[in-house]
N, C-alpha and C positions, 0 to 999 in steps of 0.2 A: 409467724403465719408462713406456708410455703409459699414461694413466687414462682411463676412461669418463665422460661426461657423460651422465647418466642421465635419463629421463623424470622431473621432479619431481612430487611429489603436492602440487598447488597448492590443495586444498581437501579437506575430510573425506570428501567423497562422491565425489572424482575416483578413477576407475579406469584412464583411458586419455586421451591427448591427441593432438591433430593439429596438426602442424608448420603454422603459418601463414606462417612466413617466417624463413629464415636470414639473420642480420645479418652473417654472416662466413663465408667461404668457406675451403675446406682450403688451408693454406698461409699462413694470417693469423695475426699476432701475436695473442695474446689475453691479458688482463690480470686477475688475480684480480679478480672481483666485476664484471667487463665483461659485458653482455648480450649475447648470441651469438645467440639466437632467440628468435621469439615462439610461443607455444603456444596453440592455440584449445581451449578446453574447453567445456561445455555452456552456461556464463553468461557467460564473458568470455574475452578475448585477454590473456594474462600473458606477462611476460618470463622469460626463463631466463638464469640469471646462471652463468659459470664459478666454480667455487670455487677453482680454481688457476690461475696463469698458464702461458704456453706458447705451442706452435704448435697451431693446430687442423689435425690430422693426417688426418682423414676425417670424413665426414659419412654416418650410418648410415641414418637415416631422413630420406627426402627431403621437401620441400615439398609440402603436401597429402596426405603418408602419415601415420597413425595407429599409436602404439606405446603399450602397455601401461605403466603406472606402474612403475618401476625398471629397465625396459630400455634399454641403451644407445642412445642416439641420436647419438652423436659421440665421437671419440676425441682427445685432447689430450695433448701430450707435447714432447719435444725434437725440432728439426727432423732429419729421417732416420730416425727410430723407426719400427720396424714395428708396424702394429696388428695384434692378435689377429683370426684369420679369424671371420668373423660369419655365424650361421645365416642363411637367407632371412627377410627382415623379413616378419613376420605381419600386416603391417598391413591388406593388402586381404583378408585371410581373417577378421580382426576386423571390418572394416566389413562383410562380407557376413553374418556372423554377427549383428552387431547389426541390419543391415537386416531379416534375416528374423525375429529376435525381434520388432522394432518392428511387423511386420507382423500378428503375432499375439496382440499384448497391450498395454495401455495402461500407460506408465510410471508407477510409485507413487513417484518420487522428488521430494523437494520442490525439489530443484535444476533439474529438466527445464524448459526453456522450453516453454509452453503458449499456446493461443490467448488472447487479450485476459486482462484483468486479474486476478485473484487468488486462488484457492484453490489448495493443493497438490494434485498428483496423488495420489489415493488411490481406489480404488473406494468407492463410496458408494451405498447403496440409494435408492430412489426416496423423496422425502418424503411426508408424508401429501398427500392430493389437495386442491390449493386454489389459486387464480388464481396462478399464478407461472412464472417461467422459470428452469429450473435450467441451471446451467452449471459447467464446471470453472472454475478460479478467472477472475474477470473482473475486468479493469481496463483503463481506456481509455488510449489513447494520448493523451499531452498535448504540447502544444508548449512551455506555459510549466508549468502545474500541471492536473491534472484538475479539473472544475468540474462541479457539477450545474446544469442549466439550467431553468428554467421554460418549461413548455410553453405558457404563456397568451399572448394576444394582446399586441401590442406597447403600449408605454405610450402614453396619449393625452394632451392638454392638460388640465389642470384646469378650464379655462373656456373658452367660445366665442372670448375674446379673445386667447388666447394661440395663436399660430401655429406654433410650433417653432421660430421664428429665433432666439429669445433663448438663447444658450449658457447651459446647464443641467447640473448633475451628474447621473446617474441616480437617485442617492440623494434628491436634493433634488426632483427631479421626482416621483418616488414619494410623497415625504411631503406635497408641496404637493397632489396629487390626494387623499391620504387625509384632508387637514385643509381641503380645499375653499379653498385659495388661490389667488388670481389671480397667476400668475407675472409678467404684463406690468406689474404694479405693484411689483414686487421689484427693488431695484438690487443687482446682484451685486458682491461684494469679491473673486471670485477672478480669476484671470490673465485678461484681455481682458474683464472684466467679468462672468465665469461666474458663475452663482448656486449657492451651495453651501448644505449645511444651516445653518450659522451664520446666513445671511441670512434665513431663514425666521421666525427669532424676533421680527424687527422689521416684518414683513409684515402688511398688513391683511388681515382674513380677509373673504372673499367668501360664506362660508357656514358655518353652524355645523360645529363638528368632528365628525366621524363618531364614533360610541360603540365602534367597534372597538378602539380603544386604551385600553379601560377596563382599571383596575388587575386585575392577577391575584393570586390568593392564592399566598402565598410556599409554596415547595415546600422541604421540608427534605430534605437528602440525607443518606445515611449518613456517618457521620465518615471521615476520611481514616485509613488504618492504615499502619503501617510495614511495609516490605517486607522481607524476610529470604530467603537463599538456604537452604532447608531441603528435606529429603526425610523424606515422612511416610509411614510404614510403612502398608500398606494392611489395614483392618480386615476381620474375616471376611464382613461384609456387603459391603464394597467388592469383596473378591474374587469373592462370588458374583455381583455385578452385573457385574464384567468378564467372569466366565466365562460366565454366561448370555448376557449380550447379545452376547458374541463369537461365539456359535453364530448368532444371527438376523442380526447383521450384521457378517460378519468384516471384519478390519482394526480401523477405527475406528469403534465403533457410533455412528452420527450420530444426534442429534436436531435437531428444526428448531421456532424460534421466530420470530414475526413481530411488529412493533410499528409503528405510525405516529406520526409527530412533526410539529407545525406548524414549519414552518422559516421563518415570515416575518421573525422576528427575527433567525435566522441570516443570512438573505440581505441583511437590511439592515445587520448588522454587517460582513459582507463588503463591502458597496459603501463603507462609512464607512472601514474599514481601507484600502481602496484609494485613496481621496481622500488618505491622508496621503503618497501617492507615493513608497513604500518597495519598490515591485513588485507584480505580481500577486498576489492571495489568492483562492485557489478555495474551495469550500464543502467540497470534500475536505480541504483543508488543516485547516478547522475542524471536520470529523468526526473526523479522526486526533487532534486535539488533545481532544476530547470523548471520545472512546474511551480516550485515555490518563487522563484524568481519573477516569472511570468505574472503570478498573483500579485507580487507588489506593484506592478504596472497596470493592473487590472482590477482594482478592487471590488468592481462590480460583480465580478465572478466568484470572489472570496465571501459569497453571501449565503443566505438561505431563505426559504418561505416561512413566513412567520403567519399565514394566514389572513391576517388583515393589513400587514406591512411587510416590508422587505427588510430582512435584517443583514446589516452589512457587519462582517467581524473585524475586530480590532487585532487579529493576529493571525497568521497563517499555519494552521496545523494541518499538515498533509496526512491522510490515512492510505497505508498500503495493504492491499489485501495479501493475506497469507493463507494458503491451503493447509487444513488440519486434516486430522485422520476422518472425521465425519462431517466435514464441511469447511467452513472458511470463518476467518476473523480479521477484523480490519485494526491492527494496532495503528497508533498515532505517533508521527514524529512531530513534536510541538515546537512551534517557532523555528520550523525549517527554513525559513530565508534567512535567520540568523545563524544557522550552523554551517560549519564547513562540510566538505564532501566527505572528507575522512570521519569525520563525527557522525554525520548520517549513516555512512556504512557500518560504524560500531553499532549505532542503535538499531540498525534494522537486522542485524545478526543476532542482536541480543533479544530484541522482542520478537523475531520469528522463532526463535527457540523455544521462548517461553510461552508463546501461543500455542506452538505444537505439544508443550506439556501441559497445557492449560492452567499456567499459573501466572496469567496476566491480572493485574488488578483492573477494576472498572475504568478508573481514569485513564488507564492506558490504552482502552480501546473505545472510549467515547470522546467525543467533542470535536471531531474532524470538522474543517471547514471546506475540504476538498478531499478528492480520493483519485488514487491513481491504481488502474487494474490491468495487471500484465499478464498475458496470455503467450507471449512470444515463447517461452520455454517449450510450450507444446507444440509448436511448429505452426500456430495460427498467424496467417499473414494480415490479418484485420477483423475487427468484431465491434459491436456498439455495446457498452456495459449499461447496467440498469443504475441509475442515479441512487445514492445512498440517503433517504431523506434525512433532515430537511435541507441537505446541501443543495445548490444551486446546478452543480455539473460533475462529471467525473470523467476522467480521461484514460482510454484505454490504450494500450501498447501491444503491437503486434511483432513479430520476429524481424530481426536485422538480417537481411540477406542481399546478396551479390545478384544486382541486376544490370543488364544494358541500359545505360543512361547517357544523355547527352550533358557533358560537363560543361556548365557555364563559363567557367576560366577558361578552357582549352578550346571549347566548341566540338570536341571529339567524342566519340561515343567509346566509353570506358566501362570496365566492370565495377560498378559503385556500390558500395554498401548504403543501404537505404532502409528505413523503417516506417511504417504507416501508423498514424497516432489518430485515434478517433476520439471526439467530443460529443458526449451526450449532455444536453441542456436543458434545463427546465424552463419552457417558455412563459412561465408565469414570472421568473425572476429576471432571467437574461434572453434578449432577442438573437436572432440567428447572427446578426451584425457584430453583436457584442463578443460572441464566441468565436466567430471567424477572426476578429482583430486579435483575441487572446491566443489562437492557434497561430497565429502569424507572428507575434512575438517569442511565443513558444519554440517555433521552428527557428527563428533567427538566434536563441540562445544555444539551442542544441547543436547548430551548425557551426557556431562559433563559440565552442565550449570555454574557451579560456576566461570567459567571464564568471566561470561558477569556481573558479579557484583564484583569480585575481580581484582585488579591491576596484570597484566601479563607482 
């Protein structure tokens, strides 16, 4: 007796799928486990396999048409068997209804692709008036890995005798300028005589070193805490907060915090990591790692709203928003706190490429415990992203820019590379003070980024 091949449920949020291509045609022999079609969902194009062998007797849903989960899309059986009569395919009606609905409301599902990088679609009230740009999840498209770029002028030679013809790495050029070194008197040990950072240690000084690199006081961080999967019942106070704030801000009652960090050392670390030659490393890769480090010290932020309980997560899975052609998707760096920066950089490049090709598997874009949204590549100074439910918070990343700032070490006004980071928090799960302490720890890690590559 013929058996149907039904539209499979390929992710928790999937309610329907669109036939992207049939790989078999009626009359073809099909083996159990063989791919017969490809289905396009909101986030990816995935394979449909036959659970039993036989002959593909009929195709019910044609290429380009849509069918709800569980509806037969084809029939398989023995040659010559007759398939049951099928009602008219509802695909066109479903498409029309979906388009009508899309015209009247904004989707609030975290799996929908949206414009540029990172927050999940959920309605959010306007944050407090402040110089900022608000966006639905912002993540910049990237060819290798997203990167925060300084808006300052191009590097100039350290002295008048250096013409720019000497091969020199960006990190070495910047360090030579800060130390007052004459690069024309430095012998390079890199490929083709290229001057690298190590060569500067033997170079004669043309001027006294600038005081900007004065030692900074050691910043103590909260201790790392063990992460456990646990469900915390709501206290009467927490129930009241969730109830009252849900009236003021339906859905996830957002609040917004912002902090500015000195990213000079972060930029220098990125340049030094790239000199290792293991592939591009972006500032965003370092930010992802810094966020994971902070989450291990504030597990209350690595949590989710569970309706009648707060769900603490037992692992740190950081989502990164990536812009795709018709929206955005948030691939997940799993166990980000346990991975090296170089490993994270390799993963972000791979996941971003496959996200743009719509080849991510559901388990590669689902299950994040925290999300990072980056609009810095668009020149956005600051913004507040929308939380990706059921996560408790999302970090927004602005552009790294050189601005006049009083250096804490020297007390002088210098042109300092700084970046503004915003935190959107779900007040039902974490209070403002909890979010503020998390941002303080995150800032301390960003400003002393050696923690990201050294065991602590």
